[in-house]
C-alpha positions in Angstrom: -12.5 -16.2 -32.1 -9.8 -13.7 -32.9 -11.0 -11.2 -30.3 -10.7 -13.9 -27.6 -7.1 -14.6 -28.5 -6.4 -10.9 -28.2 -8.1 -10.7 -24.8 -6.1 -13.7 -23.6 -2.9 -12.2 -24.9 -3.7 -8.8 -23.3 -4.5 -10.5 -20.0 -1.2 -12.3 -20.1 0.7 -9.1 -20.9 -1.0 -7.3 -18.0 -0.1 -10.2 -15.7 3.5 -10.0 -16.8 3.6 -6.2 -16.3 2.2 -6.6 -12.8 4.8 -9.2 -12.0 7.5 -6.9 -13.4 6.2 -4.0 -11.3 6.3 -6.2 -8.2 9.9 -7.2 -8.9 11.0 -3.6 -9.6 9.2 -2.4 -6.4 11.0 -5.1 -4.3 14.3 -4.2 -5.9 13.8 -0.5 -5.2 12.9 -1.3 -1.6 16.0 -3.4 -1.1 18.3 -1.1 -3.0 17.1 2.1 -1.4 17.0 0.4 2.0 20.7 -0.3 1.7 21.3 3.5 1.4 19.3 4.2 4.6 16.4 6.0 2.8 13.1 4.2 2.6 10.9 4.8 -0.4 7.2 3.7 -0.4 6.4 1.7 -3.6 4.6 3.9 -6.1 1.4 1.8 -6.2 0.8 2.4 -2.5 1.3 6.2 -2.5 -2.0 7.9 -1.9 -4.9 7.9 0.5 -6.7 4.6 1.5 -10.2 4.4 3.1 -12.5 1.6 4.0 -16.3 1.6 3.7 -16.6 0.2 7.2 -18.8 2.5 9.3 -16.5 2.5 12.4 -13.7 3.9 10.2 -15.9 6.5 8.4 -13.7 9.5 9.4 -10.4 7.5 9.3 -7.9 6.9 6.6 -4.3 5.9 5.8 -2.1 7.9 3.5 1.3 6.9 2.1 3.7 9.5 0.7 7.1 8.7 -0.6 8.6 8.5 2.9 5.8 8.8 5.4 2.7 7.0 6.8 -0.1 9.3 7.8 -3.1 8.2 9.8 -6.3 10.3 9.6 -7.5 10.0 13.2 -10.9 11.8 12.9 -12.2 15.3 13.2 -9.8 16.4 10.5 -6.7 15.5 12.5 -3.7 13.6 11.2 -0.7 11.8 12.7 2.4 11.5 10.5 5.2 9.0 10.9 8.5 8.7 9.0 8.9 5.2 7.8 12.2 3.6 8.9 12.0 0.3 7.1 9.8 -1.7 4.7 9.7 -5.4 4.2 7.9 -7.0 1.3 7.3 -10.7 0.5 5.0 -12.5 -1.9 2.2 -14.5 -0.5 -1.5 -15.4 -0.6 -2.6 -13.5 -3.7 -0.6 -10.4 -3.2 2.4 -8.7 -1.5 2.7 -8.7 2.2 4.2 -5.5 3.4 5.4 -4.6 6.9 6.1 -1.0 7.6 8.3 0.0 10.5 8.0 3.4 12.1 8.2 5.3 15.4 5.6 7.5 17.0 6.2 11.0 18.4 7.5 9.5 21.7 9.9 7.2 19.9 8.0 4.0 20.5 8.5 1.4 17.7 5.4 0.4 15.7 4.6 -1.8 12.7 1.8 -1.9 10.1 1.4 -5.2 8.3 -1.0 -5.6 5.4 -1.5 -7.5 2.2 -1.7 -5.5 -1.0 -3.8 -7.2 -3.8 -2.7 -5.9 -7.2 -5.7 -7.5 -9.0 -8.2 -5.4 -6.9 -5.8 -2.6 -5.9 -6.9 -3.1 -2.2 -5.2 -3.4 1.2 -6.2 -5.7 4.0 -4.5 -5.0 7.3 -3.2 -8.1 9.2 -5.7 -9.4 11.7 -8.4 -7.0 10.4 -11.3 -7.9 8.1 -11.8 -4.5 6.6 -10.7 -3.9 3.0 -9.1 -0.5 2.3 -9.3 1.0 -1.2 -7.3 3.8 -2.7 -9.3 7.0 -3.0 -9.7 9.0 -6.2 -7.9 12.3 -6.6 -9.8 15.2 -5.0 -11.1 13.1 -2.1 -9.7 14.7 1.1 -10.5 11.8 3.3 -12.5 13.9 5.7 
């Protein structure tokens, strides 16, 4: 009985910590955005892949200030992020990243980040993207 109380308590603490992380991340996005420099939330930084076969040699990678697409055959395309919007909804945080391509054309990437599963689902796409482990090159 005592172990179950500890587990419920631990679960509640973890939930509160996740909520606090979301609030801090949103605050950082808003605060840093006011200064003109966009910083990607720490939980998104890294490489993301999907097990879907049609994306076998593709990936997304977030650094502190850039969005990088792995476009196959070891090639990457990097974009500096101009703006990030975040809002709570549907079991996670809905992010919209605003960036420009090499020709200056404006683009957006919208997805839902689910903290419980540490996954991303791109808007209007059924594939689930998972953060890769350190050492996975994505190729």
